[in-house]
C-alpha positions as CSV (number, residue, x, y, z in Angstrom):
1,M,70.6,-29.5,-57.4
2,D,68.3,-30.8,-54.7
3,N,68.3,-29.9,-51.0
4,L,70.4,-26.9,-51.6
5,T,70.5,-24.0,-49.2
6,I,72.0,-20.6,-50.2
7,R,72.5,-18.1,-47.5
8,P,74.7,-15.1,-46.6
9,A,78.0,-16.4,-45.1
10,T,79.2,-15.6,-41.6
11,V,82.6,-15.6,-40.1
12,A,81.8,-19.1,-38.8
13,D,81.9,-20.3,-42.5
14,A,85.6,-19.2,-42.9
15,P,87.1,-22.7,-42.2
16,A,84.8,-24.4,-44.7
17,I,85.5,-21.7,-47.3
18,G,89.2,-21.9,-46.8
19,S,89.2,-25.7,-47.1
20,L,87.1,-25.5,-50.3
21,V,89.6,-23.2,-51.9
22,M,92.6,-25.3,-50.8
23,D,90.9,-28.4,-52.4
24,L,90.7,-26.4,-55.7
25,L,94.4,-25.4,-55.8
26,P,95.1,-27.6,-58.9
27,Y,92.6,-25.4,-60.8
28,L,93.9,-22.1,-59.4
29,T,97.7,-22.3,-59.3
30,V,100.3,-22.9,-61.9
31,H,101.7,-25.8,-59.9
32,P,99.0,-28.3,-58.9
33,Q,100.2,-28.3,-55.2
34,G,100.4,-24.6,-55.1
35,L,104.2,-24.3,-55.1
36,G,105.2,-20.7,-55.7
37,A,101.7,-19.5,-54.9
38,E,102.2,-19.0,-51.1
39,K,101.1,-15.4,-51.3
40,F,97.9,-16.4,-53.1
41,I,97.3,-19.2,-50.6
42,A,97.7,-16.9,-47.7
43,N,95.1,-14.5,-49.3
44,V,92.5,-17.3,-49.6
45,G,93.1,-19.4,-46.5
46,I,91.0,-19.6,-43.4
47,D,92.5,-16.6,-41.7
48,A,92.1,-14.4,-44.8
49,Q,88.5,-15.6,-45.1
50,R,87.8,-14.5,-41.5
51,R,89.2,-11.1,-42.3
52,Y,87.2,-10.6,-45.4
53,L,84.0,-11.9,-43.8
54,G,84.4,-9.3,-41.1
55,Q,84.6,-6.4,-43.5
56,D,81.6,-4.4,-44.8
57,S,83.1,-4.2,-48.3
58,F,82.6,-7.9,-48.9
59,R,79.3,-9.7,-49.4
60,Y,79.5,-13.5,-49.3
61,H,77.0,-16.2,-50.0
62,V,77.4,-19.9,-49.4
63,A,75.7,-22.9,-51.0
64,L,75.2,-25.9,-48.7
65,R,73.7,-29.4,-48.9
66,G,73.1,-30.1,-45.3
67,D,76.3,-29.1,-43.6
68,E,78.5,-29.6,-46.7
69,L,79.7,-26.5,-48.4
70,L,79.3,-26.9,-52.1
71,G,80.1,-23.3,-53.3
72,V,80.9,-19.8,-52.3
73,V,80.5,-16.4,-54.0
74,A,81.8,-13.1,-52.8
75,V,81.6,-9.5,-54.2
76,R,84.0,-6.8,-53.1
77,D,83.0,-3.1,-53.1
78,N,79.8,-4.0,-54.9
79,T,81.6,-4.2,-58.2
80,H,84.3,-6.9,-58.2
81,L,83.5,-10.7,-58.2
82,F,86.1,-11.6,-55.6
83,H,85.4,-15.3,-55.2
84,L,83.4,-17.9,-57.1
85,F,84.5,-21.4,-55.9
86,I,82.5,-24.6,-56.5
87,K,83.4,-28.0,-55.0
88,E,84.9,-30.2,-57.8
89,A,82.2,-32.9,-57.4
90,V,79.5,-30.5,-58.5
91,H,81.4,-28.7,-61.3
92,G,79.3,-28.4,-64.4
93,K,75.9,-28.7,-62.7
94,G,74.9,-25.0,-62.8
95,L,75.9,-24.0,-59.3
96,G,78.5,-21.4,-60.4
97,R,75.9,-19.7,-62.6
98,R,73.3,-19.8,-59.8
99,L,75.7,-18.2,-57.3
100,W,77.0,-15.6,-59.8
101,E,73.4,-14.5,-60.7
102,L,72.5,-14.3,-57.0
103,A,75.6,-12.2,-56.2
104,R,75.1,-10.0,-59.3
105,D,71.4,-9.4,-58.6
106,D,72.2,-8.6,-54.9
107,A,74.9,-6.1,-55.9
108,M,72.7,-4.4,-58.5
109,A,69.9,-4.1,-55.9
110,R,72.5,-2.3,-53.8
111,G,73.3,0.2,-56.5
112,N,75.8,-1.5,-58.8
113,P,75.2,0.1,-62.3
114,G,75.6,-3.1,-64.2
115,S,79.3,-3.6,-64.5
116,F,81.6,-6.1,-62.7
117,T,85.2,-7.1,-62.9
118,V,86.8,-10.5,-62.0
119,N,90.4,-11.8,-62.1
120,S,89.7,-15.3,-63.5
121,A,92.0,-18.1,-62.8
122,G,93.4,-19.2,-66.1
123,R,91.5,-22.5,-66.0
124,A,88.2,-20.8,-65.1
125,T,88.1,-18.5,-68.1
126,G,85.6,-20.7,-69.9
127,L,83.1,-20.5,-67.1
128,Y,83.3,-16.7,-67.0
129,L,82.9,-16.5,-70.7
130,R,79.7,-18.6,-70.4
131,L,78.5,-16.2,-67.7
132,G,78.9,-13.3,-70.1
133,F,82.3,-11.9,-69.0
134,V,84.8,-10.8,-71.6
135,P,88.5,-10.5,-71.4
136,A,89.7,-7.0,-70.3
137,G,93.4,-7.7,-70.8
138,E,96.0,-10.3,-71.4
139,P,96.6,-13.2,-68.9
140,I,99.1,-12.2,-66.2
141,E,101.3,-14.8,-64.5
142,H,102.5,-13.9,-61.1
143,D,103.2,-15.4,-57.7
144,G,102.4,-18.9,-58.9
145,I,99.0,-18.1,-60.4
146,V,97.6,-16.9,-63.7
147,D,95.0,-14.1,-63.6
148,V,92.8,-13.2,-66.6
149,P,91.2,-9.8,-66.1
150,M,87.6,-9.9,-67.3
151,R,84.6,-7.6,-67.2
152,W,80.8,-8.1,-67.3
153,M,78.5,-5.4,-68.5
154,Q,74.7,-5.6,-68.2
155,P,73.2,-6.1,-71.7
156,K,71.3,-3.1,-72.9
């Protein structure tokens, strides 16, 4: 991907991050328009992103082409892949892997022992499998979404 800038996110990025997530609702919620997923939507919208970006327990990075946000990755508590969202137009072009590897390497440099968790959206499980995650439990449908608990362990 040419002309790509990846940098730590700031609170000023919250509107773009929230908008990116809202654009991806058909991939994230059971109902394509997010019906029944109001709790999830409130936890990923602009106001929620502002709260997360202001907390020390979250480390965010954004990928931009010019001023256009193409992707975001966030790790919570240095062990949980909290967000990995990629603009639909660039799905399948390697940006998800690039952001995951950056977040993983950053967390490991900060003391992560080589283990991460993620709650994958049901439709994103294939991506996480390709990134080396494995299921850590059965899919759980709740509040209009499906979560698949997964774990990544550093290869020995």
